[in-house]
ROBAMI-979021 format. One record per residue: residue in three letters; z negated, y negated, x of N, C-alpha, C in turn. Coordinates in steps of 0.05 Angstrom, whole numbers, plus 5000, padded with zeros to 4 digits. Atoms other than C-alpha are relative to their C-alpha. Layout:
ALAZYXZYXZYX ...
This chain:
MET501049944973876047476700500650295008 GLY499549724994876948226694503050045008 SER497249974994884548156694500649895028 ILE499550114973884347716757499050205021 PHE501149814981879948226793501850255002 GLN498249775000884548796772502649935014 PHE497650084987890548396796499750015030 ILE500549994971887448316865499950285010 ILE500249724991885749056870502750135001 ASN497349875001892849256850501949895021 LYS498050124983896448756894499350015030 ILE500850014971892448746959499550285011 ASP500549754985892449317008498549935025 PRO501550084976886849237059501250105026 VAL498949904975890549657109502349825009 GLN497650164993896549187106499349715005 VAL500750294998892648527111500849895027 PHE499550094973893348477186502250165014 SER497949834988899148957197502649855003 SER497450134995906248807217501649974975 SER498550035024908748887146499449754984 SER500650245014905348257124502149795005 GLN497850194998910747747110499249714995 SER501050275004906347137104500849835024 PRO499450174977907846527147497850015020 ALA501950004979904246427212497549854992 VAL502550115008896946247206499349755016 ALA500650224983897145717260501549754992 PRO498550245008898744997241502049915021 TYR498250094979902144887309501950225009 SER498249784993906245527308502949914999 ILE497250094998913345377331501650235010 PRO498349774990918645927337501549925025 ALA498550054975922046007403502949994995 SER497150045003929345887417501750245008 ASP498449774992931346567443500950174977 SER498949845022935047087403497950184988 HIS502049835011928947527396498349854979 ASN501650165018924746987364501649854980 SER498450135020930546667329500350174975 SER499849825023931447277285497350014985 LYS502650015013924047247272499749744984 ALA500250255015924646517252501650014974 LEU498549975025930146677202498650184980 THR501549825018926147257174497649864988 ALA502350155010920046807169500849804978 ARG499250195021923946287130500850144975 HIS499249845024926846817084497550094985 ASN502549915012919847097072498449774988 TYR501450235011917146397062501249924973 ALA498750065025922246287007499150214979 GLU500949795019920246956975497149964992 LEU502850045007913046736977499749844974 PHE500050175024914646226922501750124978 ASP498449875021919146706884498250194985 PHE502049855015914346946831501250254986 ASP498749765012919447456806500450225020 SER499549804979919947816872497550175004 GLU502249824994915548366899498149885021 ALA501650134979912747876951497549864989 GLN502450135011907347636903497450105013 GLN502449894988902348096937499449865027 ASP500650134974903147687001498249764996 TRP501950225005899247116968497250085006 ALA502849904995892847526969499650065030 SER500349944971894047777040500049745016 PHE499850264986895947077063497349854998 ALA502550155003889646767034497750145014 LEU502149854987885047317059500149985030 GLN499650024971887947287129499149735010 ASN500850274991886946537134497149954996 TYR502950045004879946567105498450155022 VAL501349864979877847097155500249855026 LEU499750154976880746677210498249755000 ALA501750245002876946057185497150085005 VAL502849924995870346447185499550085029 LEU500349924972871446747254500049765019 SER499850244983873246077285498049794993 SER501850215008867945677248497849955020 PRO502050074980862345757300501149855024 LEU498850144978867045527354500649714992 THR499450275010869244927312497549834998 VAL502550155003862044737297498949915027 VAL501050074973859844767370501849795013 GLU498150194988866044397392499649724989 THR500450265013865043837341497449875007 LEU502650114994857643747353499849915029 ALA500250084972858343727429501749755005 GLU498350234996863943217425499049754987 VAL501150235015860642767374497449905012 GLN502650074990853842777408500249805023 TYR500150214979852142157450498150095022 GLN501649914977849642367519500249785021 LYS500050234982847941737558499850095029 ARG500049944971849141757633497249975011 ASP502650004987842841927672500349945029 ASP499750074972843241537736497550045017 GLY502549964986835941627753498550224986 GLU501749815013830042027728499449904972 GLU500350125026830941827656498250174983 GLU501849865018825742007605501250024973 ILE498749955026828342307541497850024979 GLU501950005021824542177478501550054974 GLU498849935025826242477411499749774981 PRO500350215020827641967356498050074979 SER502249955019821841887309500849964971 THR499250055027825741677248502750134996 GLY497449885007831741957211499950305000 ALA499849715001834142667208499450125028 PRO500549874974831843157262502650055015 LYS497649984983836643187320500050255017 LEU499749774982839243777360499649905029 PRO500150084972837843777435502849965012 LEU497450054986843243597485501650265002 LEU498249764999849044097479501749975025 GLN498650024975851044137552500450275014 GLY499649734988851244887564502750114992 GLY497649865008856645407552500150054970 ILE499649955029859145647485497650164989 GLY502349845009853646177479497449854999 GLU502550165000848045707498500049794978 ASN499950205021850345167450499750134972 ILE500349865026850945667393497150084996 ARG502949935002843845907409498349764993 GLU501550255006841345187407500249944970 VAL499650065029844245107337498550214983 VAL501349795016841745777312497049995001 GLU502950014996834745697340498749744990 SER501050255011834044997312498750054973 PRO501349955026828944997255501349864977 ASN498750165021833144497216502950074996 GLU497249925003839944827225500250304994 GLY499949715005839845587234502850115001 TRP497449874997845546087234502049914979 THR498150095021848445827168501449745008 ALA498750244991850045177204502650065015 LEU497549934986855445557243502350034980 LEU497849985021859445607177500549744986 LYS499550255013859344877160502949925003 GLY497250095000866244627141502150225001 HIS498049794997869545307143501950014976 PHE498249995023872245267072502049765001 THR498150224996875144577087502150065021 ASN498149924980878344857149502050204989 PHE498249805013881145437108502049854982 THR498250155017884044947058502149845016 PHE498150154983887144527113502150185012 ASN498149824988890345117148502050114981 VAL498249905020893245407085502049794991 SER498250225008896044737063502049935021 TYR498250074977898844587132502250225003 THR498149784996902045277138502250014978 LEU498150005022905445207070501849755000 LEU498550255002907644477074501849955023 GLN498550084976910044407145502850145002 PRO497349874999915644937144501849904977 ALA498450105023917944697075501149725006 LEU499150274994918343977098502150005023 GLU498149994978921944157163502750114990 GLU497549895011927044567125501449794983 ALA498850215016928143987076501249795017 ILE498950204982929143497133502650105013 ASN497649894988934143967166502350004980 ASP497950005021938044017100501049724996 VAL499250275004938143267092501849905022 PHE498550104977940743127162502050215011 ASP498049794992945143757165499450115028 VAL500849884975941244057223500150304997 PHE499749725003943244777233498550165022 GLU501649864979938744937293497650134987 ASP502449875010933145427282497549835004 THR502350184995928244947315501149755014 ASN499250254989930144227325497549845008 PRO502450134992925043837366499349754983 TYR500550245015925843197326499050064972 THR500949945027925243497257497350155000 ALA502649854998919543957280497749805004 VAL502150204995915443377308499649824976 LEU500350185023916942937248498650144977 SER501449855021914743477199497150045006 HIS502849974993908343597237498549744997 ILE501350265003906742857239499549934971 ALA500350075028908042767165497950174986 VAL501949835014904043367142497249955012 GLY502650054988898443227192498849744990 GLY501050255012897842507167499250034971 LEU500649965028898042737095497350144996 LEU502549845002892343237106497849905017 SER502150104983888242797153497449954985 PRO502650025013882942667099498450265000 LEU501549754999881243407100498750035028 GLU501249994974880043357175497649815002 LEU502250195001875742747164497550124986 VAL502149875015871643127112498850235016 ARG501049774984871043737158498149905021 THR501750104979868143317214497449894988 ARG502550105012863142967167498250234991 LEU501649785010860843627137498650145024 ILE501149864977859643927207497849825012 VAL501850184986856043317235497549944983 GLN502350065016851343207176497950225002 PRO502149794998844543567176500250214978 SER499949785019843744227140497749974979 THR502250035018837144027108500849834976 THR499250145024837743797036499049714999 ASN501150275001833443177046501849805013 TYR498350184985838442877094503050054995 LYS497249935005844943187068501249794981 LYS498650205015849942687041502350114984 TYR497649885012856043107025499450294993 TYR500649735010855743746984502650164996 GLY497549855001862843986993502349815006 PRO497750174993869843747010500849804978 PHE499250185021871343446942497949784996 HIS502150205003864643096937500149805024 ALA499850184976865642817008502449814996 LEU497750175005872642556990499349784980 HIS500750205021869842216928498049795011 ASN502050194990863941906965501249815020 ILE498850174980868041647023501849794987 ALA498350195014873041326976498449804983 TYR501650185017867641046930498549795016 GLU501650194984863540716985501649795014 SER498450194985869340367018501249794982 PRO498850215017871939696992502950064992 SER497249945006879139956996500350254983 GLY499849775017877540576955501450235012 PHE498649764991882241166961501649955026 LEU498450064976886340817015498350025025 SER501749984977880240847061500350275013 LEU499649744988881741587071502350005019 TYR497750024982888141377106499749745016 SER500550244983884940807146501450045027 PRO498749974974888640667211498250135021 ARG501749884980882440867251499850314997 TYR499949715004883141567221502950115002 LEU497249905002890741617211501449995027 ILE498650034975893241367278499250235020 PRO500649774982889241887320501250264990 SER498849755010891642437273503050015006 ILE497250004993898842217284500550075029 PHE499849934972897842247359499650305005 VAL500649724994894742937358502150184988 HIS498149825013899543257308502849955010 GLY497450044988905542947343500150115028 LEU500049914973903443137413499950315002 ALA500349714999901543857397502650164999 PRO497549855000908444107377501849945024 LEU498550064976911643747435499150175024 LEU501149834978907044107484500750294995 ARG499349725006908444767448502950055007 LEU497249974994915944667454500550005030 ALA499750014971915344477527499050265013 SER501049744989911145107541502050224995 THR498049795006916245547506502449975019 HIS497750044982921845237548499350105028 VAL500749924973918045347613499850315002 ILE500349714999916346067596502750154999 GLN497549855004923346277574502249915019 GLU497750104984928045827614499349995029 GLU500750034972924245687678498950265012 LEU501249754989920246327686501650254993 GLY498349785008925346777651498550234988 LEU501649795012920047167613500950054971 ASP499149935027921647537549497850184987 PRO502149845012916647827499500750294996 THR499249735004920748457492500050165027 PHE499749864975922148637565497649965019 THR502450064984916048307598497749904982 PRO502050105020910748287543497449915013 VAL502650074989904648267588500249735014 LEU499750264986907147707634500649774981 TYR499450215020909847327574497449904987 ARG502450085014903047317540498049875020 ILE501750124980899347157604500949715005 ALA499050274997903846557615499549834976 THR500650165024902946347543497149914999 LEU502850085000895346347550499549795022 ALA500450204979895745957616501049734991 LEU498950265009900245417587498549904976 MET501650095023896045407524497549855010 ALA502350154989890145197568500849725008 ILE499050274993894344617594500349834975 GLU499750145025896044417523497349904990 VAL502750085010888744417503498849795017 ALA501150204982886844017565501249734995 VAL498750265006891843467546498949894974 VAL500750095027889643437473497049954998 THR502950015004882143497483498849725000 PRO501150275001880542767501500849854974 LEU499250135025884542527440498550124977 GLU501549885021881043027396497149905000 MET502750104998874242797421499849724989 ALA500150275010875842067407500550004970 ARG499549995029878642247338497650094985 LYS502349905014872442627318497749795001 ARG502050214999867942057341500649784980 LEU499250205020871941577299499550104972 GLN500549895026871442047240497150014993 ALA502949995005863942107247498749734995 GLN501150265004863041357244501149894973 ARG499250135026863041037175501149735005 ILE498950274998867240417166497849824990 GLY502450175003862039847170499149954972 GLY501050045026857639647113502049854982 SER498050115018861439397053500749715006 THR499250274995865538777066499249824977 ARG500850165023863938546996497149905003 SER502850084996856538527014499849785020 VAL500150214980857838107076501049734988 ARG499050255012861937597036498049904980 ARG502050095019856637586982497749865014 ASP502150124985851237427033500849735011 THR499050264989855636877064500049794978 ARG499950195022856736546996497249924992 ARG502750075008849336586981498749805019 ARG501150194980847236247046501349724997 LYS498650265002852535707036499049864975 ALA501050135025850035576964497249905004 GLU502750104995842835526988500049755017 GLU499850234983844835027042500949754984 GLU499050225015848534596992498349934975 GLY501850055023842834626941501150094974 GLN498949915025847034976889498550254990 GLU501349785012844635506842501250265011 VAL499149744989844936206871500350204978 VAL499449805021848236726827499850275014 GLU500549734989845637426843502250194991 GLU498049805006850937966847498850275005 LYS501149734997848738676836502050185013 VAL498249824985852139086890498350235011 GLU501549774991849839786904500250045030 GLU500049974971847839886977501250275008 VAL498849754990851740407016497950175014 GLN501949824987847541007036500750045029 THR499549954972846641157109501050285004 PHE498949734994850241747140498450125023 GLU501749874980845142177177501650225013 THR498749794985847542647231497950185013 CYS501849814988844443257263500049985031 VAL500050064971846042997334499949705003 VAL500150294994844942327367502849905004 THR497350124998851141897359499849735012 SER499950274987853241257393499649794979 SER500550225018850840617361502349805000 LYS497850194998857240257382502250094981 MET497749945017862840207331502649985016 TYR497649994985869140427366502349864985 SER497750145013875340007353502550174999 GLY497649834999880340557369499750225020 VAL500049774982882141157411499549925029 LEU500350094973882740787477497249895005 ASP502750114997876340407466497950225001 CYS501949775000872641057450500150155026 ILE499849854975875341417512498849845023 GLY501150174979873740827557497049984999 THR502950015003866640767529498750255009 ILE501249744991865341507540500050025030 ILE499949994971867641457612497949825013 VAL501850204988863340847626497150074995 GLU502849985007856941027589498950295002 GLU501049735002856541787587500750165025 GLY499649834977856542367635497749975019 GLY502250014980851942497694498650275002 ARG501449764996846542997707499650154974 SER500449845023845443577660497149984991 LYS502750025011839243657617498050155017 LYS501849864983836344137668498749825021 GLY501150184980835343557716498449784988 ARG501550215014831843127664497350114993 ARG502649915009824743137641499349854974 ARG500750125025822042997573497549835003 LYS502250184998817142437562497550134990 ARG502549885008810042677561498449814982 LYS501650165018805742437505497249975012 PRO502750044988799142127530497950144984 VAL502349865013792742507515498049794991 VAL501950195011788242107470497250105002 GLY502749914997780942147488498349934977 ALA501950055022774742067446499949714993 GLY500250285006774841327453502549884990 GLY497550095012781941277427501949895021 ALA498250104980784941077494501350235015 ALA498649794985790041477532498850025028 GLY501149954974787141797594497050035000 GLY502949975001779941807570498649754991 VAL501650235010774341337549500149785020 GLY500050234983775140647577502549975017 ALA497650024985782040767605501549754992 VAL498450245005786540157611502750084988 PRO497449935012792540197564502349945019 GLY497750034983799040297600499750125027 ALA500449884974795840617660500050305000 SER500049715001797041327638501750125022 GLY498349904978802341397692498450045025 LEU501749964977796641337743497750184995 GLY502149825006792041807708497849874983 GLY502050135017787841277672497250015013 TYR502550004985781841087716497749974980 THR502350015018775241207680497549985016 PRO502550024985768340987704498550274999 GLY501549754999764241577728501750255002 SER498249764998770342027736499750155026 GLY500449864974768442177808502349985018 LEU497750034983775141967836499549775020 ASP500450204980774541587902502649875007 SER497650144992779541167939502250195010 TYR498049814991783041797963501250164976 GLY499049855024784342047891502649884991 GLY497550095012790141927845500049714992 ASN500250285009787641217828499749815023 ASN500450174977787940927898501349724995 GLU498750255004793140397879498649844978 TRP501450145022789340237815497449865011 GLN502550114990782840127854500649765018 LYS499450224983786239667903500549744984 VAL499450235016788339207847497649914984 TRP502150075020782539247798497250035011 GLY502749984989776639437842499250295002 SER501049734996772240047854497450034985 SER502549955013766640367816497850085019 ASP502049924980763140547881498449755008 PRO501550234992757340057892500149945029 ALA500050044971757840167967502549845009 ALA497550154993764739847966499949714992 ALA500150285010762139187939500449815022 GLY499750184978762138888008502750025014 VAL497449974988769139118026501949784990 PRO498250215009774138548024502350124983 GLY497949925018779138597968499250194978 LEU500949815020774939087927497549874986 GLN502250105016770238877871498950224984 PRO501149805018765439277829501750034975 TYR498349935023768839617771499349814976 PRO500650185022769439097715500050144973 THR499949905027768939187641502849954989 TYR497250035008776039317615500249994970 SER499450025028778839157547503050034996 SER497249975006785439267512501649755004 ALA498650264997786938527519500649945029 MET499650064972786838557595502950065008 PRO497349954992793838487625500250225021 VAL499549784981796639077664502349915018 PRO497950084981800738937727502550164994 PRO497549865007808039097712500850205022 GLU499249814979808939437780498650274998 LEU501449745004803939967758500850154975 THR499249875025806640107689503050064998 THR497149955001814140077702500750255016 PRO499349754986816740777719502249945021 LYS498150034979820540817784502450184995 LYS497549845003827741057781501250045028 THR498749934974831241397838502849875001 ASP497450134997837341047865502250215001 SER497949805003843541437845502349955019 GLY497850054981847741127900501849784990 GLY498250215008852140517899502550005017 GLY497650024985858540277929502350164987 MET497549875010865340607922499450294992 PHE500549725006862741327925498450034975 GLY501549995024857641197871501749944975 ALA498250075023862940877826501950234994 VAL498149785004867741457838498550244987 GLY501649795012862141957822499549964970 ARG500550065028860441607757502650034984 PHE497549975014867841577738500750294995 VAL499449725003868742317751498250134979 GLY501849895021862542477710500849914972 GLY499150095026865242047653502550154991 VAL497549855007872042397655499250294993 ARG500849735006868643077657498750034972 THR501349985027864642927594502049994977 LEU497950005020871242827557500850294993 TYR499149725004872243587562497750184992 ARG502249835010865743827530501150214981 GLY499049815020869744157475502450165009 PHE497649854991875144467519499850294994 TRP500149715003872645177520499850104971 PRO499949915028870945237446502749964987 ARG497350055011877644927428502050205010 TYR498149814988881445377476499550284988 LEU500549745012877945997450500850024971 SER499050005028879545797379503050044999 ARG497149964999886845747398500850285008 VAL499549734992886546427431499750184975 VAL500449845024883746717366502349974981 VAL497750055018889346397326502550145011 TYR497749874987894446657376499950304997 ALA500349725004891647357370500750084972 PHE499349945028892347327294503049984997 GLU497150025002899547097302501450245011 GLU498849764988901147677348499750244983 ILE500549785018897948167300501949984976 GLY498350035023901947877243502950055006 ARG497349944992908447927282500550295004 GLY499749724996907148647298501550085025 ASP498749934975909848627368498550225015 ASP501349784984908649227413499149885027 TRP501050104975904249067472500650205022 
């Protein structure tokens, strides 16, 4: 241990970690070199330095420590954004067409409130939660660090190998670049699955299911009937292929627009070049965000209860019907996967089904326009609203004999139906003296059913609901975009360009 610590001290220079002399590869998984001469020379230099990174006899060994530290710092800095982005996208927020009453679930792990604010407000919701806290903002950061390091090392190596096989001499070929991103993204997709599960699960030990990336990988493979292959299930792999294939295409298109159409150059017009890069980066994130939201929802849903258990129950029922002897099979039940946010109870069949369901079922008014369900006040007699109150009439205040409320009070409608406690009203048609009520007495449904406001119908109402559903697909846009900006800033610092 002492020799390892001494090696790190001798090899790493804290001043050079984020300086231009660092020769480590780019820290962004979707980093694609441009096609102009300025960036082409950088691409060749990056490939040369990438080869030196694996040359243990060269002086580039010290880049390993700088490379690892740089990626770990990036993972820690972007972790709060990744956590807020994932929780907001996975959370089920049912459309509120009227004055819906929100009631916290009474069973299972404690849930976070609706994350419908900005980045700062959502982070505050997580930090101020008694069951999460500020440590929840670092959930999954080591898994994210492992994914980024693996992606950064494998993707350039695979792209270069494909270029050598097909004799491609271009610095950046769109076909080989996209193919390498898809292959590496699909290979590392289990790490993204684990990262989502670690973020979505509660922080409290009583409800925590996974205790690290390796434990999560083992549990997911162990609980599924297909074992290790379940990590590459089509419901997880296909969305990853879409995302990792689309991202480099958008990046290449943005680079072409900036350099060929706009004629911007990072050397002669550095400010305009970076402004255009950030603007087109926002478009890239806007295109990918719905796919990312659907992918994370699929990752947060466990593949249904064990198929072996369903077949076992079917055979058992069939044996009982035929009068045969039932042979008990000892199959361990799969544990439930608790989450720190409310998730949809529907099992999505794929990306399109998930996006369509979100548009149809979610979106609408924000939580500021909603009201939480009030718990009825229990009186001394054990009834809501006071002694002798009729159950279910708490919405009318719960009429109580001797309360002093007349026909002009809050119980006017109640008195019209059930009678009046005023003896002088005994001769009034339609009103009877106040009877003796019991819990078995039926309550008129028109008095107990809460009224909902009409949200509007027709074409305009349908268009409004559709727009609200589409808008909810972009809950994670700003955290994801800010994460990309942070990664882009690290890339620029590593390149050492003059601003």
